[in-house]
C-alpha positions as CSV (number, residue, x, y, z in Angstrom):
1,M,-0.1,0.0,-0.1
2,S,1.1,3.2,-0.8
3,L,1.8,6.4,1.9
4,K,-1.0,9.2,1.4
5,R,0.6,12.2,-0.3
6,S,-0.4,13.8,3.4
7,T,1.6,11.2,5.3
8,L,4.6,11.9,3.3
9,F,4.5,15.5,3.2
10,Y,4.2,15.7,7.2
11,Y,6.7,13.1,7.8
12,S,9.2,15.1,5.6
13,L,8.3,18.4,6.9
14,A,10.9,17.8,9.8
15,D,13.4,17.7,7.8
16,L,13.2,21.0,6.5
17,P,14.3,22.8,9.2
18,I,17.1,20.2,9.7
19,A,18.9,20.7,6.6
20,M,18.2,24.7,6.7
21,A,20.5,24.3,9.8
22,L,22.8,21.8,8.9
23,F,23.9,22.9,5.7
24,P,25.6,26.1,6.9
25,V,26.9,24.3,9.6
26,M,29.3,22.5,6.8
27,V,29.4,25.7,4.5
28,F,29.8,28.6,6.1
29,I,30.6,27.7,9.9
30,P,34.5,27.0,9.0
31,K,35.0,29.9,7.0
32,F,33.4,32.4,9.3
33,Y,35.2,30.9,12.6
34,T,38.4,30.8,10.7
35,S,38.1,34.2,9.0
36,D,35.6,36.4,10.9
37,M,36.5,35.0,14.4
38,G,40.3,33.9,13.7
39,V,40.1,30.5,14.8
40,P,43.3,28.9,12.8
41,L,42.8,26.6,10.2
42,A,44.4,23.6,11.9
43,L,42.5,24.4,15.1
44,A,39.2,24.8,13.4
45,G,40.0,21.1,11.7
46,T,41.0,19.2,15.0
47,I,37.5,20.7,16.5
48,L,35.7,19.0,13.9
49,L,37.4,15.9,14.2
50,A,37.3,16.3,18.2
51,V,33.4,16.7,18.2
52,R,33.2,13.4,16.2
53,I,34.9,11.5,18.3
54,F,32.4,11.6,21.1
55,D,29.7,10.1,18.6
56,V,31.8,6.8,18.5
57,F,30.1,6.4,21.7
58,T,26.7,8.4,21.9
59,D,25.6,7.6,18.4
60,P,25.3,3.2,19.0
61,L,24.2,4.0,22.6
62,F,21.5,6.2,21.5
63,G,20.4,4.0,18.8
64,Y,20.3,0.7,21.5
65,I,18.2,3.3,24.1
66,S,15.9,4.2,21.3
67,D,15.1,0.6,19.9
68,K,14.2,-0.7,23.6
69,T,12.0,2.7,24.1
70,R,8.4,1.9,24.5
71,T,5.7,4.8,25.3
72,P,2.1,4.8,24.4
73,W,3.3,7.6,21.8
74,G,5.9,5.2,20.1
75,R,9.8,5.1,20.4
76,R,10.5,7.6,17.6
77,R,8.3,10.3,18.2
78,P,9.3,11.2,22.3
79,W,12.8,11.8,21.5
80,M,12.4,14.1,18.5
81,V,10.3,16.0,21.0
82,V,13.4,15.8,23.5
83,A,15.8,17.0,20.4
84,V,14.2,20.1,19.0
85,P,14.9,22.8,22.1
86,I,18.5,21.3,22.3
87,M,19.4,22.0,18.9
88,M,17.8,25.1,19.2
89,L,19.7,26.3,21.9
90,S,22.8,25.3,20.0
91,I,22.4,26.8,16.7
92,Y,21.6,30.0,18.1
93,R,24.3,30.0,20.1
94,L,26.9,28.7,17.4
95,F,25.2,31.3,14.5
96,L,24.7,33.9,16.6
97,P,27.9,34.3,18.7
98,P,28.6,36.7,21.0
99,E,31.6,39.2,20.2
100,G,35.1,37.5,21.3
101,A,34.0,34.2,20.6
102,G,36.4,31.7,19.5
103,A,37.8,28.0,19.5
104,L,36.0,27.6,22.7
105,H,32.7,28.4,21.8
106,M,33.0,26.7,18.5
107,F,33.8,23.5,19.9
108,T,31.1,23.7,23.1
109,W,28.1,24.5,20.7
110,M,29.2,22.5,17.8
111,F,29.5,19.3,20.2
112,V,26.0,20.4,22.1
113,L,24.6,20.2,18.4
114,S,26.0,17.1,17.4
115,I,24.1,15.5,20.3
116,A,21.1,16.9,19.4
117,T,20.9,16.1,15.9
118,T,22.1,12.2,17.0
119,I,19.0,12.4,19.7
120,M,16.9,13.9,16.4
121,M,18.3,11.9,13.3
122,I,18.6,8.7,14.2
123,S,14.7,8.5,15.6
124,Y,13.6,10.3,12.7
125,Y,15.4,8.4,10.1
126,A,14.3,4.9,11.9
127,W,10.9,5.7,11.9
128,A,11.0,6.0,8.0
129,A,12.6,2.5,7.6
130,E,9.0,1.3,9.8
131,L,6.6,3.5,7.6
132,S,6.6,0.5,5.0
133,P,8.1,-2.7,4.0
134,D,7.8,-1.8,0.0
135,Y,11.3,-1.7,-1.9
136,N,10.1,0.8,-4.1
137,E,8.0,2.7,-1.9
138,R,10.9,3.0,1.0
139,S,12.5,5.5,-2.3
140,R,9.6,7.2,-2.3
141,I,9.4,8.2,1.4
142,T,13.1,9.1,1.5
143,G,13.0,10.6,-2.1
144,A,10.0,13.2,-0.5
145,R,12.1,13.5,2.6
146,S,15.3,14.4,0.5
147,M,13.1,16.9,-1.6
148,M,12.2,18.5,2.0
149,G,15.8,18.7,3.2
150,V,16.8,20.2,-0.1
151,V,14.4,22.7,0.1
152,G,15.5,23.8,3.4
153,S,18.8,24.1,2.6
154,L,17.8,26.5,-0.5
155,A,15.6,28.5,2.1
156,A,19.1,28.4,3.7
157,Q,20.4,30.2,0.6
158,L,17.4,32.6,-0.6
159,A,17.1,34.4,2.6
160,P,20.3,35.8,2.8
161,A,20.6,36.0,-1.1
162,G,17.3,38.3,-0.7
163,A,19.0,40.4,2.2
164,L,21.9,40.9,-0.3
165,L,20.2,41.7,-3.4
166,F,17.3,44.1,-1.8
167,F,19.2,45.5,1.3
168,G,22.7,45.5,-0.1
169,I,23.9,43.5,3.4
170,G,26.0,39.7,2.9
171,G,29.2,37.8,4.4
172,S,29.1,34.8,6.6
173,R,27.8,36.6,9.5
174,V,24.8,38.3,8.1
175,V,24.0,34.6,6.6
176,L,24.2,32.6,10.0
177,E,22.1,35.1,11.7
178,I,19.3,35.3,9.0
179,V,19.3,31.3,9.0
180,G,19.8,30.8,12.7
181,I,16.6,33.0,13.5
182,T,14.7,31.2,10.7
183,M,15.1,28.2,12.0
184,L,14.3,29.4,15.6
185,I,10.9,29.9,13.8
186,L,10.4,26.9,11.8
187,M,12.2,23.9,14.1
188,P,9.4,24.0,16.5
189,I,6.4,23.8,14.0
190,C,7.7,21.7,11.6
191,A,8.7,18.8,14.2
192,F,5.2,19.8,15.8
193,L,3.6,19.0,12.7
194,T,5.6,15.9,12.0
195,V,4.7,14.0,15.4
196,T,1.3,15.1,15.8
197,R,0.1,14.1,12.0
198,V,1.8,10.9,11.6
199,S,1.5,7.7,13.6
200,E,4.6,5.3,14.4
201,P,3.6,1.6,13.3
202,K,3.2,-0.4,16.2
203,N,3.4,-4.1,14.5
204,Y,7.2,-4.3,15.7
205,T,9.2,-6.7,17.5
206,N,10.9,-4.5,20.4
207,S,14.8,-5.1,20.6
208,V,16.0,-7.9,23.2
209,T,19.4,-8.7,21.6
210,P,22.3,-7.0,24.3
211,F,23.9,-4.1,23.0
212,W,27.2,-5.8,22.3
213,A,25.8,-9.0,20.7
214,G,23.9,-6.7,18.4
215,L,27.0,-4.6,17.2
216,K,28.5,-8.1,16.6
217,L,25.3,-9.0,14.7
218,M,25.4,-5.6,12.8
219,V,29.1,-5.9,11.6
220,E,28.3,-9.7,10.5
221,N,25.7,-8.3,7.5
222,K,27.8,-8.1,4.6
223,P,25.3,-5.6,2.8
224,F,25.8,-3.5,5.4
225,L,29.0,-3.4,5.4
226,R,29.6,-2.5,1.3
227,L,26.7,0.3,1.8
228,I,28.5,1.6,4.7
229,A,32.1,1.7,3.2
230,A,30.6,3.2,-0.2
231,F,28.9,5.8,1.8
232,M,31.9,6.6,3.9
233,V,34.2,7.2,1.1
234,S,31.7,9.5,-0.9
235,S,30.5,11.4,1.9
236,I,34.4,12.5,2.7
237,A,34.5,13.6,-1.0
238,L,31.2,15.7,-0.2
239,N,32.5,17.1,3.0
240,T,35.8,17.8,1.8
241,T,34.3,19.7,-1.3
242,T,31.4,21.4,1.0
243,P,33.4,23.7,3.4
244,L,35.8,24.8,0.5
245,Y,33.2,25.8,-1.9
246,L,33.0,29.7,-0.3
247,F,37.0,29.6,0.1
248,F,37.3,28.6,-3.9
249,I,34.6,31.2,-4.9
250,A,36.4,34.0,-2.7
251,F,40.3,33.4,-3.5
252,V,40.3,31.4,-6.9
253,L,37.2,33.4,-8.4
254,N,37.1,36.2,-6.8
255,A,33.5,36.8,-6.6
256,E,32.2,35.9,-2.9
257,D,29.7,38.4,-2.8
258,K,27.9,36.3,-5.3
259,A,28.9,33.1,-3.6
260,I,25.2,32.5,-2.5
261,Y,23.7,32.6,-6.2
262,M,25.7,29.8,-6.7
263,L,24.4,28.2,-3.9
264,I,20.8,28.7,-4.9
265,F,21.5,27.2,-8.3
266,Y,23.1,23.7,-7.1
267,F,20.1,23.3,-4.6
268,L,17.6,24.1,-7.4
269,M,18.8,21.5,-9.8
270,N,19.5,19.5,-6.8
271,L,15.9,19.4,-6.0
272,S,14.8,19.1,-9.3
273,A,17.3,16.0,-9.3
274,V,15.8,14.0,-6.6
275,P,12.4,12.3,-8.4
276,F,14.7,11.4,-11.6
277,W,17.1,9.1,-9.2
278,V,14.0,7.8,-7.4
279,W,12.2,6.9,-10.9
280,L,15.7,5.4,-12.2
281,S,15.9,3.3,-9.0
282,T,12.5,1.7,-10.1
283,R,13.7,0.8,-13.8
284,I,17.5,-0.3,-12.8
285,G,17.7,-1.0,-9.4
286,K,18.9,1.6,-6.5
287,H,22.6,0.3,-6.3
288,R,22.9,1.0,-9.9
289,A,21.2,4.3,-10.1
290,Y,23.7,5.1,-7.3
291,V,26.7,4.2,-9.1
292,G,25.3,6.5,-11.8
293,S,25.2,9.5,-9.4
294,F,28.9,8.6,-8.1
295,A,30.2,8.1,-11.7
296,L,28.4,11.5,-12.9
297,I,29.9,13.7,-10.0
298,G,33.0,11.8,-10.0
299,I,33.6,13.3,-13.8
300,A,32.1,16.3,-13.4
301,H,34.3,17.7,-10.7
302,P,37.8,17.9,-12.1
303,F,36.3,20.5,-14.6
304,Y,36.7,23.0,-11.9
305,L,40.2,23.2,-12.1
306,L,39.8,25.2,-15.7
307,L,38.4,27.9,-13.4
308,G,39.9,31.2,-12.7
309,D,40.0,34.7,-11.7
310,G,36.7,36.0,-13.0
311,D,35.3,32.7,-14.3
312,F,32.1,32.7,-11.8
313,W,29.4,32.0,-14.7
314,W,31.5,29.7,-16.3
315,M,31.4,27.7,-13.0
316,L,27.7,27.5,-13.1
317,P,27.3,24.3,-15.5
318,I,29.8,22.0,-13.7
319,T,27.7,23.1,-10.5
320,L,24.3,22.5,-12.4
321,V,26.1,18.8,-13.2
322,T,27.4,18.3,-9.5
323,G,23.9,19.1,-8.0
324,F,22.0,16.9,-10.1
325,A,24.2,13.8,-9.5
326,A,24.3,14.8,-5.9
327,G,20.1,14.3,-6.0
328,G,20.9,10.8,-6.0
329,F,22.8,10.7,-3.0
330,A,20.2,12.4,-0.5
331,A,17.3,9.7,-1.9
332,L,19.0,6.3,-2.6
333,P,21.4,5.2,0.4
334,N,18.6,6.1,3.1
335,S,16.2,3.7,1.1
336,M,18.6,1.0,0.7
337,K,19.7,1.4,4.1
338,A,15.7,0.2,5.1
339,D,16.4,-3.1,2.8
340,V,19.5,-3.5,5.1
341,I,17.5,-3.5,8.3
342,D,15.2,-6.4,6.8
343,L,18.3,-8.7,6.1
344,D,19.0,-8.0,10.0
345,T,15.4,-8.8,11.0
346,L,15.6,-11.7,8.9
347,S,18.6,-12.9,10.9
348,S,17.6,-11.7,14.4
349,G,13.8,-11.9,14.4
350,E,14.0,-8.1,16.0
351,N,13.2,-4.4,14.7
352,R,16.6,-3.0,15.3
353,A,16.0,0.6,12.9
354,A,17.7,2.5,14.9
355,L,20.7,0.7,15.8
356,F,21.6,0.9,12.5
357,F,20.7,4.3,11.6
358,S,22.6,5.1,14.7
359,A,25.8,3.6,12.5
360,Y,24.8,5.6,9.5
361,S,24.7,9.0,11.7
362,F,27.7,8.2,13.4
363,T,29.1,8.1,9.9
364,A,27.6,10.9,8.5
365,K,28.9,12.8,10.9
366,L,32.5,11.1,10.9
367,T,32.9,11.2,7.5
368,G,31.8,14.8,7.5
369,S,34.6,15.7,10.1
370,I,36.9,13.9,8.3
371,G,36.4,15.7,5.0
372,G,36.2,19.2,6.8
373,T,39.6,18.3,8.7
374,I,41.3,17.1,5.0
375,A,40.2,20.4,3.6
376,L,41.4,22.7,6.3
377,Y,44.3,20.4,7.1
378,G,45.0,20.4,3.5
379,L,44.5,24.4,3.3
380,A,47.0,24.6,6.6
381,L,49.7,22.4,4.5
382,F,49.9,24.8,1.9
383,N,50.1,27.3,4.2
384,F,46.7,28.9,2.9
385,N,45.5,31.8,4.3
386,A,42.4,32.7,5.0
387,A,41.8,36.1,6.2
388,P,39.7,38.4,4.6
389,D,41.2,40.4,1.8
390,A,44.4,38.1,1.8
391,V,46.4,37.2,-1.1
392,N,47.7,33.8,-1.9
393,D,50.1,33.0,-4.4
394,A,50.1,30.3,-7.4
395,D,51.1,27.2,-4.8
396,Q,48.5,28.2,-2.2
397,L,45.9,28.6,-5.0
398,F,46.9,25.5,-6.2
399,G,46.2,23.6,-3.2
400,L,42.9,24.8,-3.0
401,R,42.0,24.1,-6.6
402,F,43.1,20.6,-6.0
403,L,41.7,20.0,-2.8
404,F,38.2,21.2,-4.0
405,A,38.4,19.4,-8.1
406,L,40.4,16.8,-7.9
407,L,40.8,15.1,-4.6
408,P,36.8,14.7,-4.3
409,S,37.0,12.6,-7.5
410,A,39.1,9.8,-6.5
411,F,36.8,8.9,-3.4
412,Y,33.7,9.4,-6.0
413,L,35.1,7.0,-8.2
414,L,36.3,4.4,-6.0
415,A,32.5,4.5,-4.1
416,C,31.4,3.4,-7.4
417,I,33.9,0.4,-7.6
418,I,32.7,-0.6,-4.0
419,I,28.7,-0.3,-5.0
420,W,28.6,-2.0,-7.7
421,N,27.7,-5.5,-7.3
422,Y,25.7,-4.7,-4.1
423,P,23.8,-8.0,-3.4
424,I,20.2,-6.6,-2.4
425,T,18.4,-6.1,-5.5
426,G,14.2,-5.5,-6.3
427,K,14.1,-9.5,-6.5
428,K,16.5,-10.2,-3.5
429,H,14.4,-8.1,-1.5
430,A,11.3,-9.3,-2.0
431,E,12.1,-12.9,-1.7
432,M,13.3,-11.1,2.1
433,R,10.0,-9.6,2.8
434,A,8.4,-13.0,1.7
435,E,10.2,-14.9,4.0
436,L,9.7,-11.9,6.8
437,E,6.2,-12.3,6.2
438,R,5.8,-16.3,6.8
439,K,7.6,-16.1,9.6
440,N,5.2,-13.5,11.3
441,R,2.3,-16.1,10.2
442,I,3.8,-18.4,11.9
443,A,4.9,-16.7,15.3
444,A,1.0,-14.7,15.2
445,E,-0.5,-18.6,14.9
446,A,1.9,-20.1,18.0
447,S,1.0,-16.9,20.1
448,K,-2.5,-17.8,19.2
449,E,-2.3,-21.5,20.2
450,I,-0.8,-20.6,23.8
451,G,-3.3,-17.6,24.3
452,L,-1.2,-14.7,24.0
453,P,-2.2,-11.4,22.1
454,G,-1.7,-12.2,18.6
């Protein structure tokens, strides 16, 4: 059964303020704190990495806690409600820092934001895997959520772009202030509509497997390992590029005041591409469509090397291609994750979606930090000067161009190789679901025979 469009809309709505807040964290925060707030590049890279070290413990632990939660209101929605005020406070402090805020302020509030994001996204993403058991319907669910997330990221660009266009005010500080205030308004509204308008499925088997035994079963899930490896490699590429975006436009193209417009074009193309990748996945399979998105962006990225001073609008066609390819990253892997969870349920007899999504949450945040650390450490290695109005020589600019254009392509093409022969196809998943339903029927009949609730 297909979910109603209203259900898809209300479920997806919570992703709008999340994406609106988190994309500037990756794009604007590194440049703002290194350029405007005076945090050294290497120290900022260390902060990004240090925050993620704690996720080694917090993400799987919270995934386990979420799977164990039992309330009359469900096991996912209560945690989303808990996360909202913590996210709002941390975004406020991070995006609108007081004068003199430096490395300690950056670390403290990025750490709090990381904890809040863990609580919110593990529950939210695990919930998606439980909304439908169907192979293609899951692509529809994650595609709808991804499109709403892209709308959030796009809104984060349109608000400051309007301020620049109509009022002539711009810069990283203005972007962060506008986005921060807008997010504080939207997040409680969107989260409230999601948790009150979408019900949680109740036909799940609560996890009873001990924590470490559950982790062992997860590691033995071979398709899970292949999927997470491809996800890690591609995410390192994406997150190396993301914090360098403003640096590239500002120092290579000398057009920092126009950067917000290029980001708008990127997200418009990203938004329009999601339905295509969802459609393609129903025709050739999710993993083949995923490979196509990797190959396209991996081939396109080196063309950024051809750009130089004054070539801002020549960047547009390359950005449109990379934005189109990146549309596949949002919709496809999350749907594939739900299929991997079915394989685990078949093996363990339990629904442990949050534990799996905690692994993905940790991986996403870890690779985000690794990518960001590579970017900022790389710039420091080339002795790049990030100060406003700094002049860098040809070798320093080459380092920036190499890190932005060439290095990510190697990771994307490696991800193609990793995911190429991914074993869970549509046919294989149908067989898994049939076996799960058979086991559920047997369990239900056995419960009735001994007088237990069905």
